[in-house]
C-alpha positions in Angstrom: 6.9 15.8 55.6 5.2 14.5 52.0 1.9 12.6 51.9 1.4 9.6 50.6 -0.7 8.6 47.5 -4.0 7.6 49.0 -4.5 4.9 46.2 -1.5 2.7 46.5 0.1 4.5 49.7 3.4 3.4 48.4 4.6 7.3 46.5 4.3 10.5 47.6 1.7 12.7 46.1 2.8 14.9 42.5 2.4 18.0 42.2 0.6 17.5 38.6 -1.6 14.6 40.6 -2.1 15.7 43.7 -2.9 14.1 46.3 -2.3 11.1 43.7 1.0 9.9 42.7 0.3 8.8 39.1 -2.3 9.4 36.4 -2.9 5.5 37.5 -3.7 6.1 40.9 -6.2 9.3 39.9 -7.8 7.3 37.3 -8.5 4.5 39.4 -10.1 6.8 42.4 -12.0 8.4 39.3 -13.4 4.8 38.5 -14.3 4.7 42.1 -16.6 7.4 42.2 -18.3 6.3 38.8 -18.8 2.7 40.1 -20.4 3.9 43.2 -17.8 2.5 45.4 -17.4 5.7 47.5 -21.2 6.1 48.0 -22.2 7.6 51.7 -24.9 4.9 53.0 -28.3 7.0 53.9 -31.7 6.2 55.2 -34.6 6.8 53.2 -37.2 9.1 55.0 -40.9 8.3 54.5 -42.8 11.6 54.2 -47.1 11.6 54.5 -49.1 14.3 53.0 -48.9 16.7 55.8 -45.2 16.7 55.4 -44.8 17.8 51.7 -47.4 20.9 52.1 -50.1 18.7 50.4 -53.6 18.8 52.5 
């Protein structure tokens, strides 16, 4: 069983663009990375002077 393209989910992945089906879908994925759409949410952690090794 061949995997479907994670972007369009219509076509099977092509070896040249794996895991995508085409250059277009690979470029769509790259643009999502550049724009920050795939950012992982994180919490800001506050450190005091003692935690940084500054006394």
